Structure formats: structure tokens, C-alpha cells
C-alpha positions as a Markdown table, in Angstrom:
| # | Residue | x | y | z |
|---|---|---|---|---|
| 1 | Met | -6.0 | -28.1 | -13.3 |
| 2 | Lys | -8.7 | -28.2 | -15.7 |
| 3 | Thr | -9.1 | -30.9 | -18.6 |
| 4 | Val | -11.0 | -30.3 | -21.6 |
| 5 | Ser | -11.4 | -32.3 | -24.7 |
| 6 | Arg | -10.2 | -30.9 | -27.9 |
| 7 | Glu | -13.2 | -30.7 | -29.3 |
| 8 | Glu | -13.9 | -28.3 | -26.4 |
| 9 | Leu | -11.1 | -26.1 | -26.5 |
| 10 | Tyr | -11.4 | -25.7 | -30.4 |
| 11 | Glu | -14.8 | -24.0 | -30.2 |
| 12 | Gln | -13.8 | -21.8 | -27.0 |
| 13 | Val | -10.7 | -20.2 | -28.9 |
| 14 | Trp | -13.2 | -19.6 | -32.1 |
| 15 | Ser | -15.7 | -18.3 | -30.1 |
| 16 | Lys | -13.8 | -15.5 | -28.4 |
| 17 | Pro | -10.3 | -13.9 | -28.3 |
| 18 | Met | -7.5 | -15.9 | -27.0 |
| 19 | Thr | -7.0 | -13.9 | -24.6 |
| 20 | Lys | -10.5 | -14.2 | -23.2 |
| 21 | Val | -10.3 | -18.0 | -23.0 |
| 22 | Ala | -6.7 | -18.2 | -21.6 |
| 23 | Ala | -7.9 | -15.4 | -18.6 |
| 24 | Asp | -10.7 | -18.1 | -18.3 |
| 25 | Tyr | -8.2 | -20.7 | -17.4 |
| 26 | Gly | -5.4 | -18.6 | -15.7 |
| 27 | Val | -2.9 | -18.5 | -18.2 |
| 28 | Thr | -1.5 | -16.4 | -20.5 |
| 29 | Gly | -2.3 | -16.0 | -24.4 |
| 30 | Thr | 0.6 | -17.4 | -25.2 |
| 31 | Ala | 1.2 | -20.5 | -23.2 |
| 32 | Leu | -2.6 | -21.2 | -24.7 |
| 33 | Lys | -1.7 | -20.7 | -28.0 |
| 34 | Lys | 1.1 | -23.6 | -27.1 |
| 35 | Thr | -1.4 | -25.9 | -25.5 |
| 36 | Cys | -3.2 | -25.7 | -29.0 |
| 37 | Asn | -0.3 | -26.0 | -30.9 |
| 38 | Arg | 0.6 | -29.0 | -29.1 |
| 39 | His | -2.9 | -30.6 | -29.4 |
| 40 | Arg | -2.7 | -29.4 | -33.2 |
| 41 | Ile | -6.1 | -27.5 | -32.6 |
| 42 | Pro | -5.8 | -24.2 | -35.1 |
| 43 | Thr | -6.3 | -20.7 | -33.7 |
| 44 | Pro | -7.7 | -17.5 | -35.2 |
| 45 | Glu | -4.6 | -15.2 | -36.9 |
| 46 | Arg | -3.8 | -12.2 | -35.8 |
| 47 | Gly | -6.3 | -9.6 | -36.4 |
| 48 | Tyr | -8.9 | -12.0 | -37.0 |
| 49 | Trp | -11.5 | -10.4 | -34.0 |
| 50 | Ala | -11.0 | -6.9 | -35.5 |
| 51 | Lys | -11.6 | -8.1 | -39.1 |
| 52 | Leu | -14.7 | -9.8 | -38.1 |
| 53 | Glu | -15.9 | -6.8 | -35.8 |
| 54 | His | -15.4 | -4.7 | -39.2 |
| 55 | Gly | -17.6 | -6.7 | -41.0 |
| 56 | Lys | -14.3 | -8.3 | -43.4 |
| 57 | Arg | -14.2 | -11.5 | -44.4 |
| 58 | Val | -12.5 | -14.0 | -42.0 |
| 59 | Gln | -12.3 | -17.9 | -42.5 |
| 60 | Lys | -12.5 | -20.1 | -39.5 |
| 61 | Gln | -10.0 | -22.8 | -40.2 |
| 62 | Pro | -11.3 | -26.9 | -39.5 |
| 63 | Leu | -10.3 | -28.8 | -36.6 |
| 64 | Pro | -8.0 | -31.6 | -38.3 |
| 65 | Pro | -8.4 | -35.1 | -37.2 |
| 66 | Met | -5.5 | -36.9 | -34.8 |
| 67 | Ala | -4.6 | -40.5 | -34.5 |
| 68 | Glu | -2.5 | -40.0 | -31.0 |
| 69 | Arg | -5.3 | -40.7 | -28.1 |
| 70 | His | -3.5 | -38.8 | -25.6 |
| 71 | Leu | -4.0 | -35.5 | -27.5 |
| 72 | Ala | -7.6 | -35.8 | -27.1 |
| 73 | Lys | -7.7 | -34.4 | -23.6 |
| 74 | Val | -5.9 | -31.6 | -23.1 |
| 75 | Arg | -4.8 | -30.5 | -19.5 |
| 76 | Ile | -4.5 | -26.6 | -18.5 |
| 77 | Ala | -2.9 | -25.4 | -15.6 |
| 78 | Gly | -3.7 | -22.2 | -14.3 |
| 79 | Ser | -0.8 | -19.9 | -13.4 |
| 80 | Ser | -0.9 | -17.3 | -10.3 |
| 81 | Glu | -2.4 | -14.8 | -12.5 |
| 82 | Gln | -5.7 | -16.1 | -11.9 |
| 83 | His | -5.7 | -15.1 | -8.5 |
| 84 | Leu | -5.4 | -11.3 | -9.8 |
| 85 | Ser | -8.5 | -9.0 | -9.3 |
| 86 | Pro | -10.7 | -9.0 | -12.1 |
| 87 | Lys | -9.8 | -5.1 | -12.6 |
| 88 | Val | -6.5 | -6.4 | -13.2 |
| 89 | Arg | -7.4 | -8.9 | -15.8 |
| 90 | Glu | -9.7 | -6.9 | -17.4 |
| 91 | Ala | -7.7 | -4.3 | -18.0 |
| 92 | Lys | -4.7 | -6.3 | -19.4 |
| 93 | Glu | -7.6 | -7.8 | -21.9 |
| 94 | Lys | -8.8 | -4.7 | -22.5 |
| 95 | Ala | -5.4 | -3.2 | -23.3 |
| 96 | Arg | -4.8 | -6.5 | -25.6 |
| 97 | Asp | -8.0 | -5.9 | -27.8 |
| 98 | Lys | -7.0 | -2.3 | -28.6 |
| 99 | Leu | -3.6 | -3.7 | -29.6 |
| 100 | Asp | -5.0 | -6.3 | -31.7 |
| 101 | Lys | -7.3 | -3.9 | -33.4 |
| 102 | Leu | -4.5 | -1.8 | -34.6 |
| 103 | Ala | -2.6 | -4.2 | -35.6 |
| 104 | Ala | -5.6 | -5.4 | -37.8 |
| 105 | Ala | -6.0 | -1.7 | -38.9 |
| 106 | His | -2.2 | -0.8 | -39.4 |
| 107 | Pro | -0.6 | -4.2 | -40.5 |
| 108 | Thr | 3.2 | -4.8 | -40.2 |
| 109 | Pro | 5.3 | -7.6 | -41.3 |
| 110 | Thr | 6.3 | -8.5 | -37.6 |
| 111 | Ala | 7.5 | -12.3 | -38.6 |
| 112 | Ala | 10.8 | -10.1 | -40.5 |
| 113 | Pro | 12.0 | -7.8 | -37.6 |
| 114 | Asp | 14.1 | -6.3 | -40.7 |
| 115 | Leu | 11.5 | -5.2 | -43.1 |
| 116 | Met | 9.5 | -3.3 | -39.9 |
| 117 | Pro | 9.5 | 0.4 | -41.0 |
| 118 | Ser | 12.1 | 3.0 | -39.8 |
| 119 | Ile | 11.1 | 4.7 | -36.5 |
| 120 | Val | 12.5 | 8.0 | -35.2 |
| 121 | Glu | 14.7 | 7.3 | -32.3 |
| 122 | Ser | 13.9 | 9.2 | -29.3 |
| 123 | Pro | 16.3 | 11.4 | -27.8 |
| 124 | Ser | 16.2 | 9.4 | -24.8 |
| 125 | Leu | 16.9 | 6.3 | -26.7 |
| 126 | Ala | 19.9 | 8.2 | -28.2 |
| 127 | Ala | 21.3 | 9.1 | -25.0 |
| 128 | Thr | 20.6 | 5.2 | -24.2 |
| 129 | Arg | 22.9 | 4.2 | -27.4 |
| 130 | Arg | 25.4 | 6.4 | -26.7 |
| 131 | Ala | 26.0 | 5.4 | -22.9 |
| 132 | Ile | 25.8 | 1.7 | -23.9 |
| 133 | Ser | 28.0 | 2.0 | -26.9 |
| 134 | Lys | 30.7 | 3.9 | -24.7 |
| 135 | Ala | 30.6 | 1.1 | -21.7 |
| 136 | Arg | 32.9 | -1.4 | -21.6 |
| 137 | Pro | 32.2 | -5.5 | -21.5 |
| 138 | Asp | 32.6 | -7.3 | -18.6 |
| 139 | Asp | 34.7 | -10.9 | -18.7 |
| 140 | Gln | 32.0 | -12.7 | -20.0 |
| 141 | Gly | 30.9 | -10.0 | -22.6 |
| 142 | Phe | 28.0 | -8.3 | -21.2 |
| 143 | Ala | 27.9 | -4.3 | -21.4 |
| 144 | Ala | 25.9 | -3.0 | -18.4 |
| 145 | Ile | 24.6 | 0.9 | -17.9 |
| 146 | Arg | 21.8 | 2.4 | -15.5 |
| 147 | Ser | 21.8 | 6.0 | -15.1 |
| 148 | Lys | 19.5 | 9.0 | -14.7 |
| 149 | Gly | 17.2 | 9.3 | -18.2 |
| 150 | Ile | 18.6 | 6.1 | -20.2 |
| 151 | Val | 17.0 | 3.1 | -20.4 |
| 152 | Pro | 19.0 | 0.1 | -17.9 |
| 153 | Leu | 20.9 | -2.2 | -20.1 |
| 154 | Lys | 22.8 | -5.2 | -19.5 |
| 155 | Ile | 23.8 | -6.7 | -23.2 |
| 156 | Ala | 26.9 | -7.4 | -25.6 |
| 157 | Pro | 27.7 | -4.9 | -28.4 |
| 158 | Ala | 26.7 | -6.8 | -31.2 |
| 159 | Ser | 23.1 | -6.9 | -29.7 |
| 160 | Ile | 23.0 | -3.1 | -29.2 |
| 161 | Glu | 21.6 | -2.3 | -32.3 |
| 162 | Arg | 18.7 | -4.8 | -32.3 |
| 163 | Gly | 18.3 | -4.0 | -28.3 |
| 164 | Ile | 17.9 | 0.1 | -29.3 |
| 165 | Arg | 15.6 | -1.0 | -32.2 |
| 166 | Val | 13.3 | -3.0 | -29.9 |
| 167 | Leu | 13.0 | -0.5 | -27.5 |
| 168 | Ser | 12.2 | 2.5 | -30.1 |
| 169 | Gln | 9.3 | 0.1 | -31.2 |
| 170 | Leu | 7.9 | -0.7 | -27.9 |
| 171 | Phe | 8.0 | 3.1 | -27.6 |
| 172 | Ala | 6.2 | 3.9 | -30.5 |
| 173 | Leu | 3.8 | 1.2 | -29.8 |
| 174 | Ala | 3.0 | 2.7 | -26.2 |
| 175 | Glu | 2.8 | 6.4 | -27.3 |
| 176 | Ser | 0.1 | 5.4 | -30.2 |
| 177 | Gln | -2.0 | 4.1 | -26.8 |
| 178 | Gly | -1.3 | 7.0 | -24.9 |
| 179 | His | 2.0 | 5.8 | -22.8 |
| 180 | Leu | 4.9 | 7.8 | -22.6 |
| 181 | Pro | 8.9 | 7.3 | -21.5 |
| 182 | Lys | 9.8 | 9.8 | -18.5 |
| 183 | Ala | 13.6 | 10.0 | -17.2 |
| 184 | Thr | 14.3 | 9.7 | -13.5 |
| 185 | Glu | 17.0 | 9.8 | -11.6 |
| 186 | Asn | 17.6 | 6.0 | -11.7 |
| 187 | Gly | 16.9 | 5.6 | -15.6 |
| 188 | Met | 13.9 | 5.2 | -18.0 |
| 189 | Val | 10.6 | 4.2 | -17.0 |
| 190 | Leu | 7.3 | 4.1 | -19.3 |
| 191 | Val | 4.3 | 5.8 | -17.5 |
| 192 | Val | 1.2 | 3.5 | -18.4 |
| 193 | Glu | -2.2 | 5.1 | -16.6 |
| 194 | Lys | -0.5 | 7.9 | -15.0 |
| 195 | Glu | 1.6 | 4.6 | -13.1 |
| 196 | Pro | 5.7 | 4.8 | -13.6 |
| 197 | Ile | 6.8 | 1.1 | -14.7 |
| 198 | Val | 10.4 | 0.4 | -13.7 |
| 199 | Phe | 11.7 | -1.8 | -16.9 |
| 200 | Gly | 15.1 | -2.7 | -18.2 |
| 201 | Leu | 16.6 | -5.0 | -21.4 |
| 202 | Glu | 19.0 | -7.6 | -21.0 |
| 203 | Glu | 20.6 | -10.2 | -22.9 |
| 204 | Arg | 20.2 | -13.8 | -22.0 |
| 205 | Pro | 23.3 | -15.6 | -21.0 |
| 206 | Glu | 24.0 | -18.8 | -22.8 |
| 207 | Lys | 25.3 | -21.5 | -20.3 |
| 208 | Thr | 28.4 | -23.6 | -21.6 |
| 209 | Leu | 30.2 | -26.5 | -19.9 |
| 210 | His | 33.0 | -24.9 | -18.3 |
| 211 | Gln | 36.5 | -26.5 | -19.4 |
| 212 | Ala | 38.7 | -26.4 | -16.9 |
| 213 | Thr | 42.3 | -25.1 | -17.4 |
| 214 | Pro | 45.4 | -26.6 | -16.3 |
| 215 | Ala | 46.0 | -24.2 | -13.5 |
| 216 | Glu | 42.5 | -24.9 | -12.1 |
| 217 | Leu | 43.1 | -28.7 | -12.7 |
| 218 | Lys | 46.6 | -28.0 | -10.5 |
| 219 | Arg | 44.3 | -26.5 | -7.7 |
| 220 | Arg | 41.7 | -28.8 | -7.5 |
| 221 | Asp | 44.5 | -31.4 | -6.8 |
| 222 | Glu | 46.0 | -29.3 | -4.0 |
| 223 | Arg | 42.2 | -29.1 | -2.7 |
| 224 | Met | 41.7 | -32.7 | -2.8 |
| 225 | Arg | 45.3 | -33.3 | -0.5 |
| 226 | Trp | 43.1 | -31.1 | 2.1 |
| 227 | Gly | 39.9 | -33.0 | 2.0 |
| 228 | Tyr | 38.2 | -31.0 | -0.8 |
| 229 | Thr | 36.1 | -32.6 | -3.2 |
| 230 | Thr | 34.6 | -29.8 | -5.0 |
| 231 | Asp | 35.7 | -28.3 | -8.5 |
| 232 | Pro | 37.1 | -24.9 | -7.9 |
| 233 | Trp | 35.5 | -23.4 | -10.8 |
| 234 | Pro | 32.4 | -23.2 | -11.9 |
| 235 | Lys | 30.1 | -25.5 | -13.9 |
| 236 | Tyr | 28.8 | -23.3 | -16.5 |
| 237 | Asp | 30.4 | -20.5 | -18.4 |
| 238 | Pro | 28.1 | -17.5 | -19.1 |
| 239 | Ser | 28.3 | -16.2 | -22.9 |
| 240 | Pro | 26.2 | -13.8 | -24.7 |
| 241 | Ser | 23.5 | -15.4 | -26.6 |
| 242 | Gly | 21.9 | -12.9 | -28.9 |
| 243 | Lys | 18.4 | -13.4 | -27.1 |
| 244 | Leu | 17.1 | -10.7 | -25.5 |
| 245 | Ala | 14.3 | -9.8 | -22.9 |
| 246 | Ile | 12.6 | -6.9 | -21.5 |
| 247 | Val | 11.9 | -7.3 | -17.7 |
| 248 | Ile | 9.2 | -5.1 | -15.6 |
| 249 | His | 10.7 | -4.3 | -12.1 |
| 250 | Ala | 7.5 | -4.5 | -10.4 |
| 251 | Asn | 4.9 | -6.6 | -8.5 |
| 252 | Leu | 7.2 | -8.9 | -7.3 |
| 253 | Tyr | 5.3 | -12.0 | -6.4 |
| 254 | Ser | 2.1 | -10.8 | -7.3 |
| 255 | Gly | 1.6 | -13.3 | -10.5 |
| 256 | Leu | 1.7 | -11.1 | -13.4 |
| 257 | Arg | 4.5 | -11.8 | -15.9 |
| 258 | Arg | 7.5 | -9.6 | -15.4 |
| 259 | Thr | 10.0 | -10.9 | -18.2 |
| 260 | Tyr | 9.1 | -11.2 | -21.7 |
| 261 | Ser | 12.1 | -13.1 | -23.8 |
| 262 | Asp | 13.3 | -14.3 | -26.9 |
| 263 | Gly | 12.1 | -18.1 | -27.7 |
| 264 | Lys | 13.1 | -20.6 | -29.9 |
| 265 | Thr | 10.4 | -18.9 | -32.6 |
| 266 | Gln | 9.1 | -16.4 | -30.6 |
| 267 | Thr | 10.8 | -12.9 | -30.7 |
| 268 | Leu | 10.9 | -9.6 | -28.4 |
| 269 | Glu | 9.5 | -7.8 | -32.3 |
| 270 | Arg | 6.2 | -9.8 | -32.4 |
| 271 | Met | 5.8 | -9.9 | -28.8 |
| 272 | Leu | 5.5 | -6.1 | -28.2 |
| 273 | Pro | 1.7 | -5.9 | -27.8 |
| 274 | Asp | 1.6 | -8.5 | -25.4 |
| 275 | Ile | 4.4 | -6.8 | -23.7 |
| 276 | Leu | 2.5 | -3.4 | -23.5 |
| 277 | Ala | -0.6 | -5.8 | -22.1 |
| 278 | Gly | 1.7 | -6.7 | -19.3 |
| 279 | Phe | 2.4 | -3.0 | -18.8 |
| 280 | Val | -0.9 | -2.1 | -18.6 |
| 281 | Ala | -2.0 | -5.0 | -15.8 |
| 282 | His | 1.4 | -4.2 | -14.0 |
| 283 | Ala | 0.0 | -0.4 | -13.7 |
| 284 | Ala | -3.5 | -1.2 | -12.9 |
| 285 | Leu | -2.0 | -3.4 | -10.0 |
| 286 | Ile | -0.4 | -0.7 | -8.7 |
| 287 | Ser | -3.0 | 1.5 | -8.9 |
| 288 | Glu | -5.2 | -0.8 | -7.4 |
| 289 | Asn | -2.6 | -1.9 | -4.7 |
| 290 | Arg | -2.2 | 1.7 | -3.8 |
| 291 | Arg | -6.2 | 2.1 | -3.5 |
| 292 | Glu | -6.2 | -0.7 | -0.8 |
| 293 | Asn | -3.1 | 0.7 | 0.9 |
| 294 | Glu | -4.6 | 4.2 | 0.9 |
| 295 | Glu | -8.0 | 2.7 | 2.2 |
| 296 | Arg | -6.0 | 0.3 | 5.0 |
| 297 | Ala | -4.1 | 3.6 | 6.0 |
| 298 | Arg | -7.8 | 5.3 | 6.3 |
| 299 | Arg | -9.3 | 2.5 | 8.5 |
| 300 | His | -6.5 | 2.5 | 10.6 |
| 301 | Arg | -6.3 | 6.2 | 11.0 |
| 302 | Asp | -10.7 | 6.6 | 11.4 |
| 303 | Ala | -9.9 | 3.4 | 14.0 |
| 304 | Glu | -7.0 | 5.3 | 15.6 |
| 305 | Ala | -9.3 | 8.4 | 16.1 |
| 306 | Gln | -11.8 | 6.3 | 17.1 |
| 307 | Arg | -9.4 | 4.6 | 20.0 |
| 308 | Arg | -8.8 | 8.3 | 20.8 |
| 309 | Ser | -12.0 | 9.7 | 20.7 |
| 310 | Glu | -13.0 | 6.8 | 23.4 |
| 311 | Glu | -10.3 | 7.5 | 25.4 |
| 312 | Ala | -10.8 | 11.0 | 25.8 |
| 313 | Phe | -14.4 | 10.6 | 26.8 |
| 314 | Asn | -13.9 | 7.9 | 28.8 |
| 315 | Ser | -11.3 | 9.9 | 30.8 |
| 316 | Arg | -13.5 | 12.9 | 31.0 |
| 317 | Glu | -16.6 | 10.8 | 32.5 |
| 318 | Lys | -13.8 | 9.5 | 34.8 |
| 319 | Arg | -13.2 | 12.9 | 35.7 |
| 320 | Arg | -16.5 | 14.4 | 35.9 |
| 321 | Met | -17.5 | 11.3 | 38.2 |
| 322 | Glu | -14.5 | 12.3 | 40.5 |
| 323 | Phe | -15.7 | 15.9 | 40.4 |
| 324 | Val | -19.3 | 14.7 | 41.2 |
| 325 | Asp | -18.2 | 12.6 | 43.9 |
| 326 | Ala | -16.1 | 15.1 | 45.7 |
| 327 | Val | -19.5 | 17.2 | 45.8 |
| 328 | His | -21.4 | 14.2 | 46.9 |
| 329 | Glu | -18.9 | 13.5 | 49.9 |
| 330 | Gln | -19.7 | 17.5 | 51.2 |
| 331 | Leu | -23.6 | 16.5 | 50.7 |
| 332 | Asp | -23.0 | 13.4 | 52.9 |
| 333 | His | -21.0 | 16.0 | 55.3 |
| 334 | Arg | -23.9 | 18.0 | 55.1 |
| 335 | Asp | -26.4 | 15.6 | 56.0 |
| 336 | Lys | -24.0 | 14.2 | 58.7 |
| 337 | Leu | -23.8 | 18.0 | 60.3 |
| 338 | Thr | -27.5 | 18.7 | 59.5 |
| 339 | Ala | -28.6 | 15.6 | 61.5 |
| 340 | Val | -26.3 | 16.6 | 64.5 |
| 341 | Leu | -27.3 | 20.1 | 64.5 |
| 342 | Thr | -31.3 | 19.1 | 64.6 |
| 343 | His | -30.3 | 16.6 | 67.6 |
| 344 | Leu | -28.8 | 19.5 | 69.3 |
| 345 | Glu | -31.5 | 22.2 | 68.8 |
| 346 | Asn | -33.9 | 19.7 | 70.2 |
| 347 | Thr | -32.5 | 18.9 | 73.3 |
| 348 | Ala | -33.4 | 20.3 | 76.6 |
| 349 | Ser | -33.0 | 24.1 | 77.4 |
| 350 | Asp | -30.9 | 23.5 | 80.5 |
| 351 | His | -28.4 | 21.7 | 78.3 |
| 352 | Glu | -27.9 | 24.5 | 75.4 |
| 353 | Ala | -25.0 | 26.3 | 77.2 |
| 354 | Arg | -22.8 | 22.7 | 77.2 |
| 355 | Val | -23.4 | 22.2 | 73.4 |
| 356 | Ser | -23.5 | 25.9 | 72.4 |
| 357 | Ala | -19.9 | 26.2 | 71.3 |
| 358 | Met | -20.4 | 22.5 | 69.3 |
| 359 | Ala | -23.5 | 23.8 | 67.4 |
| 360 | Thr | -21.8 | 27.2 | 66.7 |
| 361 | Trp | -19.1 | 25.2 | 65.0 |
| 362 | Ile | -21.3 | 23.1 | 62.9 |
| 363 | Arg | -23.4 | 26.0 | 61.7 |
| 364 | Gln | -20.0 | 27.7 | 60.6 |
| 365 | Arg | -19.0 | 24.1 | 58.9 |
| 366 | Leu | -22.3 | 24.1 | 56.9 |
| 367 | Lys | -21.6 | 27.6 | 55.5 |
| 368 | Gln | -18.6 | 26.2 | 54.5 |
| 369 | Ile | -20.0 | 23.3 | 52.7 |
| 370 | Asp | -22.5 | 25.3 | 51.4 |
| 371 | Ala | -20.3 | 27.9 | 49.8 |
| 372 | Leu | -17.9 | 25.2 | 48.4 |
| 373 | Ile | -21.3 | 23.8 | 46.7 |
| 374 | Ser | -23.1 | 26.6 | 45.7 |
| 375 | Pro | -23.2 | 27.0 | 41.6 |
| 376 | Pro | -20.6 | 29.5 | 41.5 |
| 377 | Phe | -17.7 | 27.9 | 43.3 |
| 378 | Leu | -18.5 | 24.3 | 41.4 |
| 379 | Asp | -18.2 | 26.4 | 38.4 |
| 380 | Ile | -15.2 | 27.7 | 39.3 |
| 381 | Ser | -13.7 | 24.8 | 40.7 |
| 382 | Ala | -14.4 | 22.8 | 37.8 |
| 383 | Arg | -12.8 | 25.4 | 35.5 |
| 384 | Ser | -9.6 | 25.2 | 37.8 |
| 385 | Ser | -9.8 | 21.1 | 37.9 |
| 386 | Lys | -10.2 | 21.4 | 34.3 |
| 387 | Val | -13.3 | 19.2 | 34.4 |
| 388 | Asp | -15.7 | 20.4 | 31.4 |
| 389 | Phe | -18.8 | 19.2 | 31.6 |
| 390 | Ala | -20.0 | 20.4 | 28.1 |
| 391 | Glu | -19.3 | 18.0 | 24.8 |
| 392 | Pro | -16.1 | 19.1 | 22.9 |
| 393 | Asp | -16.8 | 20.0 | 19.8 |
| 394 | Pro | -15.4 | 16.7 | 17.7 |
| 395 | Glu | -13.2 | 18.5 | 15.1 |
| 396 | Lys | -11.2 | 20.7 | 17.9 |
| 397 | Glu | -11.3 | 17.1 | 20.0 |
| 398 | Ala | -9.6 | 15.4 | 17.0 |
| 399 | Glu | -7.0 | 18.4 | 16.7 |
| 400 | Ser | -5.9 | 17.8 | 20.3 |
| 401 | Ser | -6.8 | 14.6 | 20.7 |
| 402 | Gly | -2.5 | 13.7 | 20.1 |
| 403 | Ser | -1.3 | 16.4 | 22.9 |
| 404 | Phe | -0.8 | 15.3 | 26.4 |
| 405 | Gly | -1.7 | 17.9 | 28.7 |
| 406 | Tyr | -1.5 | 18.1 | 32.3 |
| 407 | Ser | -4.6 | 17.1 | 34.3 |
| 408 | Pro | -4.6 | 19.0 | 37.9 |
| 409 | Pro | -6.1 | 16.7 | 40.9 |
| 410 | Ile | -9.9 | 17.3 | 41.3 |
| 411 | Thr | -10.6 | 19.4 | 44.5 |
| 412 | Leu | -13.5 | 21.4 | 45.8 |
| 413 | Gln | -11.8 | 24.7 | 46.6 |
| 414 | Leu | -13.5 | 28.1 | 48.5 |
| 415 | Trp | -12.5 | 31.1 | 46.3 |
| 416 | Ser | -12.1 | 34.8 | 46.8 |
| 417 | Ile | -13.9 | 36.5 | 43.9 |
| 418 | Asp | -12.8 | 40.0 | 42.6 |
| 419 | Phe | -16.3 | 40.9 | 40.7 |
| 420 | Glu | -14.3 | 44.0 | 39.4 |
| 421 | Lys | -11.5 | 42.0 | 38.1 |
| 422 | Gln | -13.4 | 38.8 | 37.3 |
| 423 | Leu | -10.7 | 37.5 | 38.9 |
| 424 | Ala | -10.9 | 34.3 | 41.4 |
| 425 | Thr | -8.3 | 33.5 | 43.6 |
| 426 | Ser | -8.4 | 30.1 | 45.9 |
| 427 | Cys | -8.2 | 30.8 | 49.6 |
| 428 | Ser | -8.2 | 28.3 | 52.5 |
| 429 | Pro | -10.7 | 27.6 | 54.8 |
| 430 | Leu | -9.2 | 29.6 | 57.4 |
| 431 | Glu | -9.0 | 32.6 | 54.9 |
| 432 | Trp | -12.5 | 32.4 | 53.9 |
| 433 | Ala | -13.7 | 32.4 | 57.3 |
| 434 | Asn | -11.9 | 35.9 | 57.9 |
| 435 | Ala | -13.1 | 37.0 | 54.8 |
| 436 | Val | -16.9 | 36.4 | 55.4 |
| 437 | Gly | -16.6 | 37.7 | 59.3 |
| 438 | Leu | -17.2 | 34.2 | 60.8 |
| 439 | Glu | -16.3 | 33.5 | 64.5 |
| 440 | Val | -13.0 | 31.6 | 64.5 |
| 441 | Lys | -10.8 | 31.6 | 67.5 |
| 442 | Lys | -7.5 | 32.0 | 66.5 |
| 443 | Asp | -4.4 | 30.1 | 68.4 |
| 444 | Pro | -2.0 | 32.6 | 70.1 |
| 445 | Val | 1.2 | 33.5 | 69.0 |
| 446 | Gly | 4.2 | 33.3 | 71.4 |
């Protein structure tokens, strides 16, 4: 809540348009106008700023003196609109300024709705009129329609004519600003800045104290015998009031005004510029929310892609190290066998016969290890184990990041290579030894 003096607020509302002053306080222009009236602060008439901009003669009303001391200070409680983004508030202010300029250039007798110039009824409103005229009122006196291509209504038959006229004026004003109605499966929307805004027109019910009928009184007495103390009838009876409201069905809990209704002195006909500016604000908020959602989804996709990329990278690195460990294990075996063979070869010649078979086996084992870790066999074993030491194409990796392929165990294998067919077939150590002509003693059979 902000507190200013009458003099300060007076200077503010005469220094710039009411909507901009209201935005600074986080309230609507209508709310600020009521505050000024309550504190007897004169405000510029409608079209004042447009006339001033075009060099037309305007008159600034003086601030009258006031004896009531409690009205010398003005307390303004901001609404939830002040929490909206600057883009949304700016869109609403620009729309309101354009409508003010339009009103100044083409003044209409908005003070008397019946004197408004006749507007050609659009086909959509003609269909709405036919539908609501055929609708049967409920027990409260309201007829309701909601169907394809017509404006959703809940209204008493006596208010239909005025309701259609209000909608005609709203559509005409909207079309002057480039906003068009559009038929949908669920009704009629107003497309504002490429955003479809769902809305409807309703008649506010008037609540009167319910008068209990003899049957209801009898039922109450029966319930009281059973211990019930509440009355078995509603406290109020709703009935048509003749007060209409345009309700915007968008951006719930956003802080934007969603309901514009007749007041004690204000009518919907006179509020149409405010209402249309409200539509623009809702469209701006919808666009902003979509952009934020798209940006949030994009960040989520990027984070997910990064997570999958890191996961794939870590998996590749793990398998590469497992393959390298397998090669290193063979190198360790080779060093061990080489050390033993060197020891045997350095023994005295009179012991050579005792260890010749051992030395022969070690040499064969070394040949097998040399084959296992030879570049051709390592290349084939890596491809067979699906271990790729080359970094993949990022685009191809992104396409396949969601797939789950089988990863075979990592093993170093011996291979029989057919160079003509460019085919490699894995073979056992025995098969490989026989193929290369190593001396392998076979176990007797039978």
C-alpha cells in the first residue's frame, strides 16, 4: 500500500494518462478513478491526452479545497497486476492509449447506450441470437447456450437484446484494432494478437432473501425432531438483475482482471475500451507464458540431451578402458612368460632337456598373445565387442541416444581371416594353433 497526498495524486493524474499512473500503483485505471472521486480529485476527461497530442485546446480542472482531514491522505492498495511482467502491462497500456486516441478522433455518445450508432450484426452474433432465443430459461430465469460458433451466454430473456448489442459493439471495436472473432467447436473466441481468447457474456444474479413456503416450514419442523438445526432451504433466491458481465476464461490466478460487469453508474457499453485492453493483456500473458514454457521445454531437452551425451560418453570410456585393461592383462602375461623363458634359456646346457617342453609351450603361448594383441586382431576384436575408439558424430549420437542396443562382453579373440571374402571368423586357441601349424599335442580319443 502506498500513501500520497491529494496534491501529489492530482499532479500525477494530470501529468500522464490515468492508465499509466494506475500501473505505477499496481491498480486498474477504473480503481484509481474511483479513488480520485472519493478524495474529490478531478481527473482528465476521456480523450484529453489525444486532444493534447494533436494540439487541440484542453482545460485542466483545478483541485478544489476540502475540509475533511481524513481525505487529505490517499492510500492506494496495489492489486496483483503489479506482479505481472512489464511486457504484459506495456501491452495493455499501449492498447488503451490507441483506444483513447480512437475515441478522441471518433467520439460517440457512450453515456447513453441507446444512442449508440447502429452496428451491422455479424453472422456469428445472428446465430447466437437465434440460439439464445430458442433456449428455455431455468427455474432461476436464466437461459444458457454453449455450442459451436456462437458466443457462450447465460442471460435472462429480457436482457438478450442488450447483450447482443454489447457484443456487436465489442466486436466492432475489436475489428477496428485488427482483432477478429473466430468460431471454434466450443463456441466463439476473440483472436487478439494471434491468441484465441475464450470469453462469455453472463447476467449477474440478484440475490433476495428466501421466503420459506409452508411445505418448507413443515419439513424444517420434521427435521428438528431428528436433531437437525439448519434450514432446509437456501438463504437467498437468485433472479435476473439486468446487470451484464463479460467474463474472460483465461489466465486463472494470474492477477489479470477477468470479469467486467455493470456497476452502479458504469455500464459495459462505456467499459468496452477497458475490456478490449484487458483482452490484449490476456493475449500478451498467454504469449509470454507460451514462450516461457517453450524455453523451459528447450532447456529441459538440452539438459536431457546433455545428460544422455554424458551418459553415452561415460559408457564409451568405460568400455574403452575395459578393452585396454584386457590388452594390458595380455601384456602382463607376456612379460611374465618372457621373464620365465629368459630364465630357462639362461640355465646350464645340461638342464636344457629338462625344460625344453616348458620353453616350447611358453614360446607357443607368446605367439598366441602376440596374435591376440596384434593390430589386425585388436581392430577386429574391438569391432566385435562394439568398442569404438573414434568419437561419434554428435548428430548421429543424438539420434541414437534414446535407443538401447546390446553391448557384448569385451574379449580379445583369435581370428581366422579370409582376405578374399574380407571375412573374419573367431576361433578357439586350439583351432588357431592348428591353423598356424603350432605343435599342439592332442588328447587321445577312445
